[in-house]
N, C-alpha and C positions, 0 to 999 in steps of 0.2 A: 437490226437494220437490214432491209432487203432491197436489192437493186435489180431492176429489169434491164437487160442489155440485149440489143440485137446486133451481133458482131461475129466475126470469125473467131476461131479458138485463139489465134495469136493476138488479135485485137482485144479479146476478152481478158486474156492473161495480163497484157500490158495495162489495160484499164484497171483491173483489179489491184495490181501491185501499186500503181500510182495512187489510187483511191485509198487503199489500205494504209499507205505511208501518211497520207494527209489526215486520215481519221485518227491514227495513232497519236499524232501530235495534239489532237483535240480530246484525247482520252476515250474515243469511241472505237467500235470495231464492226466489221461486216459479219453478219451471222450466216447469210446465204446469198448466193449469186445464181440467178436463173437466166438461162440463155434460150430465147425462143427463136426458132427459125420460121419466120413468117414472110410470105411473098409480099413484095413491095406493093403490088396492085391491091391486095387485101387491106394493107395498112392505109393506103391512099383512100380506098372506098370508105373505111371506117372513120377516117379523119374528116374527109371532105363532106360527108353526109350529115355531120353534126351541125346543129344550130341551137341557139339559145333564144327563148322567147324574151324580147326586150324588157317588157314591164314586169314579168313574173320571175325571170331568171331561171325558169325550168329548162332543162336540156332535153332535146329530142334528136332523133336520127331519121332522115328521110326514108330509109329502108328498114332499119331494124327496130326502131321505137318511134314511129311517127305519131303525131297528135291525131285524135279522132277526126278532126276537121283540119285540113291543111292550113297552116298559118295561124290557127286559133289555139290558145292555151286550153288544155283539157280541164283545168280547175277553175280558172276565172272566166272562161268562155268568151274571151275577147281577143282581138288581134293586137 
């Protein structure tokens, strides 16, 4: 089991201990914990630029993975 956490070292340690105790009760364990230091503005840009085409369910991103035609699904070719 791998968890991704964006937190300070103290917050990460507290989170890990609490999560580890909870998982031990369920017979599971944490294999790895990764801590990424990512600027909040970058996270916001990645999250707010995402959209899902309503009828196809395909995901796009306005900057990083836009459809070929804005608002039109690349596969079904309709809005």
